[in-house]
N, C-alpha and C positions, 0 to 999 in steps of 0.2 A: 814652549808648546805643552799643553796638558797631555799626560800620557793617557791612552785609552786602550782597553783590551778588545774593543769591537774590531772587526776585520779591517785591516788596512789593505787596500787594494794595491798591489804592485803595478809598476809601469806597464809590465807585461800583461797583467790581467786587464788593466783599463784598456790597453791596446787591443785586446781580443774583444772587449765589449764594442769598442770603436769600430773595428773592422766588421763585426757582425751587424752593426747598425748601418754601416755603409753598404753592405750587401743588401739589406732590407730596402734601403732607400733607392738602391740602384735597379734592383729587379722587380720590386713591388711598387715603390713609390708611395705617395700619400694622395689621398683623394680630397680634393678641394671643391666645395659646392658652389662657391662664389665666382661668377664669370670675370669680374674686374681682377680678382686675385690670379686667375689662370692667365689673364693677358699680361700681368706683370711677369710671371714666369716665362711666358713665350717671348716676350720682349727682351729678356735677358738671356735668351738662348737655351733655356731648359727644354728638354724633351717632355711634351704634353700630349697625351693620348686621351681625348674626352675630358673627363674630370681628374685624370690621373696625372701627377706631376712626378717625374723621375730625377734623382739627384745623383750627381757624381761626387766623389770624395774631393776632388779638386775644387769644384764650385762651393762645397760646404766649408772647406778650410779657407778659401778666399773670403767667404762672407764673415766668418768668425773673426778674421783678422781685423775687421773694422769695428767689432763690438767692444766697447770699453770695459775694463775690469773693475771700474769703481766710478761712481757718480754721486753728485750732491743732490739730495731730494729737498727742494726748496719750500719752506713754509711762508705764509703770510707774515708771520713773526720770525724774522732771520734767527733769533736765539733758539727756535725750535726746528730749524733745518738740520738734516742728518745726512752723514756719509753712508753710502751702501756699497759694499764690495770690499775685497781683501780681508782685513781683519776687522771691518766695521759692520755692525749689524743694527737692524731696527726691529721693533716688535709692534704688532697690531692686534686688535681683538679679532674675534670670530667673524666669518664672512658667509653671508648666504642662508642662514637658517630660516625656516618658515614660522617657527613657534618660539615663544617665551616659555621656559620651563620653571615652574614654581618648585620650592623646596620639597614639596610632597611628590613631585613628579608630574603634577597636572600640567597639560599643555594648553596653552592659550594663544590665539592669533595676536600679533603685535600691532600697534598703531603708530602713526607718525609721532605722537607724543612719546611713545616708548624708544623710538628711534633717537628723538632728540635727547631723551634721557641718557642713551648710550653715548651720544656725542659729548655731553656734558661730563659724563664719567671719564671719558677718554681725556678730555681737556684738563680736568683736574687731577689726573694721575701722574705721580712722579716717574713712572716707569713705562708708560705707554708713549711711543714715539710717532705714530702716525695713525690716520683713520683707515679702516678697511672697507670703506663704502658700504656694503650691505650688511649691516649688523642684524637686520631682520627685514622681513617683507611687510611693510605696513598695509593692513587690509581695510583701512577706512578712507583711502584715497585710490583713485584710479590707477591700476596696476601699469598701464601702458606708460603713464608720464610720472610715476612715483620716483624714478631715478632723479628727476629734475628737483623734487622736494629734498631728496637725500643729499644731493650735491650742494644745494643751497644751505641746507642745515650745517653740513660739515664746514662750509666756508664761513658762515656768519657767526655760528655759536662756538667756533673754535679757531685758533690760529696755528694749528699744527698741521703737517703735510696730510694730504688726503688722496686716496684713490678715486678714480673716476669710473664712469659706467661703460661696460662693454656689453650691454644687453643686445645691441644691434649697432650697425654703422651710424645711423642717425643720432643714437644716444651718445655714441663716442664723439661725433663731430659737435654735438651741442654741449658736451662737456668741454671740449676745446674752446668753443666760443665763450662759455661762462668764464673760464679760466683766463682767456684773452682779455676779457672786461676787467677782471680784478688785478691781473699782473701786467697787462699790456701785450699787444700782439708780438711785437719784437722780442720782448723778454723771453717768450717760449722758445725761441729759435736755439737758445743754448743754455736754457734753465729748466731742468726737470721739475715741474710743479704738481703733476699728478701722475697716476700710474694705473695701467690697465691690467686686469687679470684675464688671461687667454687660456681656455681649456679645450684641448684637442677632443674630438669625438672618437674615442678609442674603440677598436684599434685602427690606427692609420688614416684617420679622416679629420677634417676641419669643416665645421658647419659655416654656412654664409656669415652668421653673425660674429663668429669669432675671427675668421680671417679678414673680413671687411673692417673689423675693429682694429686689427694689427695695422691695416692700411691707414686708418684714421689717426691713430696715436703716432705711428712712424712718420706720417706726413708732417706732423708738428714736432717731431724729434722728442716725443714724450716716451717715458719707459713703459715696457710691457713685461710682465711676468708670464712666461710661456711655461705652462705647468699642467700636468695631466694627473688624473687620479684613476689608474688602472687597477681593476680587482683581479688579483692573480687567481686563475682558475676559472674565470668568467669572460672578462674582456681583455685578458692577457694571459700569458703562459704561466703555469703553476710552478715552473722551476724559476727561482729567484734570479740566477744569472741571465736566463733567457728573457725574463721580464725586463732586466736592466737595459737589454739590447732593444726591446721595443720602446721602453720609456725614452731612452736616448734618441732613437730615431724620429719619434713623434715631436719631441721638444726641439731637437735641432732643425726640423722642417719649418716651425714657426719663427725661430730665431733668424734662419736664412732669409725668410720672406721679410722680416722687419729690416735687415740689413739691405735687401735689394731695393726697398722702397726709399730708404734714406740711411746711407752708410753712417755709422757712428751713433745710430740711436741706441740709447741704453736698453739692455735686455737683462732678464733675470732667468737663469735656468733653474727649473723647479719640478718637483713631483710630490704628490701626496698619496702615492699608490700604496695599496695594502692588499692583504690576503682576504679571501672570503671566509665567513663563518660557515663551516660545512653543514651545520644543522639547519640553516635557513637560506644559504647562497646569497646572504646580504654582506656588505662590507664590514670587516672588522678593523676599524681604523686605529684601534690602539692594541697593538700585539707586538711581540718580539720581532716578527718578520718586518713590521712596519718600521721599527727602529733600525733594523739591518738596512732596509731600502733607503731610509733617510741618510744613514751614514754613507752608503755608496753613492747616492745622489750628490752629496757635498763634495766627494772626492772626485766624481766626474766633472762637475762644474769647475773645480780647480784645474783639472786635466785641460779643459779648454779655455782657462783663463777668464771665467765668467762669474759675476755674483750668483748666489744660489738662494732658493727658497724651498723650505720643507715644512712639515706640520709643526705645530705648537703644543699647547697643553690639550691633547686630544684624549677623549674617553668615549667608550661605548656605554657607560652608565647613564641612567635616566634621572639620576638625583645627584645633587652636590654633596656626595658621600665620600667614604674612604676609598672606594674604588675609583671615583672620579679623580681624587687628588693623587692617588698612587700612580695611576696610568698617566695622568697629565704631567706630573713631576718627572716621571721616567722619561717620557717623550721630550719634554723641554730640556731636560739635561742632555739627552743624546743630541738634540738638534743644535743647541748652542755649543756644546763642547766639540762637535764635530765640524763646526765652522760655517753654518748657515748665515746668510746676510740678510734675509727678509724672512720674518716668522709671522705668518698669518695664524689665526686661531690660538694666539698665545693666551687669550683671556676669554673665559665664558663659554667655551665650545662644550657641548653636552650631547649625549645620545647619538653619537656618530653623525654629527652635523645636522641633526633634526631640530635642535633648538639652541638657544642662548639662555644661560643661567646668570643672572646679575650677581647671585650669592657666590657662584663659583668665580666669577670674574674677579671679585674682591680677593678671594683666596689665591687665585692665579697670580695676581699682582705681587703678593708676597714671594711666590716662587720665582717670579721674574726678577725681583729685587734681589734674592739670594744669588741667582745665577749672574746678574751683572756684577754683584760684588765678588763672587768667586772668580770671575774672569778678569778682574782689575790686576794690575801689576804692582808688586811692591819691590821698588829698586833696592838691591843688595849693595850698599856702600858702606864705607867706614862709619859714616854718620848715622845711618840707620841701624847698623850692628851695635854701636854705642857700648863697646866693651868695657869702657871706663865705669859706666854705671853699674854694670854686673859686678864688677870687682868691688866698687864702692859699697854696694848694698851687702856683698859678702854672703857667707853661709848663714841661713836662717833669717836674713833681712827681709824687709818689706818694701814694696814698690808704691803702695797706695799713697804715700805722702811725698813722693818724689816729684821734683819740679816738672819734668817731662810728662808725667802721668797727668798732672793738672792741666798742662798746656794741650795735650792731645786727647783727653778723655772724651770730648764732645764729638769728635769726628774720626777717632781711630777705628771704631768698629761699626758694623752695619746697624742702621737704625730700623727696627722692625715696624712694619705698617699695621698689621692687626694680629699676628700670632702672640699668644701668651708667654711671657717669660718671668712672671711673678711666682712666688711660692704660693702654696694654697691659700694662705691668710690674705695675700695681696690680690690673688685672682678673685677671691670671694668679695673682697673690698671694691674691686672694680666691677662688680656685678655677677661674678661666676657665670659668665656666658659661654655658651657653645659657640663654634665657629660660625655656624650659619646665622644665628641671631646677632653675633658681633658684625658679621658682614652686612646684614640689614641696617644696622645702626650706622655703620661706616657710610653706606649709601645715603641714608638720610642726611648725614652731616655734610657730605661732599656736595650734594645737591643744594643744601641750604646755604652753603658757603659759596656756591658757584657765582661767578660775575662774568657776564658776556664781555669777550675781549673787544678792545676798541677797534672800530671800523667806522670810516666816514658814513654818516647817515645818508648822504646823497649816493654813495656807492651801494649802500644796502637797497635804496630804492631803485636804482638802475639794475641790480641783480634781480629784483622782484619783478620789474617790468620786463626784462629779457626772458625770465622763466615763464611769466604769464603769456608773452608772446609765443614762446615755444609750445606751450600747452594748446594754445588757440590754433596754431598751425597743424598740430597733430589731429585735430578734429577736422 
């Protein structure tokens, strides 16, 4: 276990947060706007008054007992499937921004072609594990059905796991139908093949879109990430311990609902909560307090025996500059070293979720590569200690010509993706490029070398027919 100086919550402290959350859930409850969701609670014996649902500690604990601590996230290509939970984690790019951010800070609306570019970059990345669904909001196609084009693109242009739409219940159900077409209806019963992001409406509410999406995903036993973004001092308490009690209450409410619908549905406990920036009352997503919150969230998830999701390479900067990389690197380090299992916004997030920067995406890949390498285990055995070679080389000896150096030199150390490691002459020989320019060239090379993964042409046609039919029914 890596040593970390950030606050380790004691069992007693986590117990206090738990009890505070139970008091909130019992005395205030959570407001659910969706009538079908309210019926689920009523039918399971929960106290429901109007739109308010009240939870007892006994019912919460009983629901948590059916939630798995680990699950396999299946891809179209089995080699790209990933375990999530316990000590296993998976990284994905940013989710939900409305704009693409150019290197000079210019904001521009994204298109479907830009979305497909993001899918191709994710497919060709050695460190990206799955697709985060909404890389951006394409403005050149109808917003009401854009989720269909995005799900289709992630399925056809990539063979990595993908998140699905939780825009509303219909979108969630259509996501299930598309996945059933690709993987088979029965396959979904015990194989997680997509994952939905559920955001409570803080404080202590769930919109119809979110809770009904929980119903749709859980009905097919597909994972949901129940995750809030409370702004301390605006939509939640300014004291961080009090904020944790609210975070916990909201997240547990959604997790309990998923287990009531279908016990054993994989769930991920998450939060991307942060303080406000006092000069504007807007979110400050990259701050020391954000990192404390993420550390506490991962510890609480382990307290309940659940996989965890927190923030990735987050920044408030509007440029892929030194601030963006400093903030992003600090938060990614905190998130991964503290044990998060699902990391969204690991690549490309900029401007506190306002945009996606493809240049920062490439730089973030290097940070992710560093972190994955840092977290690998080096077995300490007599063979790896190899004391005889140290004695054989002796005082003042050289290891460059030793047999084991030649055998291991190509795989012993981390292979850098974009960072410069040459001396000045070597750097200039390579073009003397700054990181933004180097990132742009990397993007060009990756897209130029991209090849669409194999998929039966008949299946592609079937997907396109189904998507077209769903668009027609929307009208």
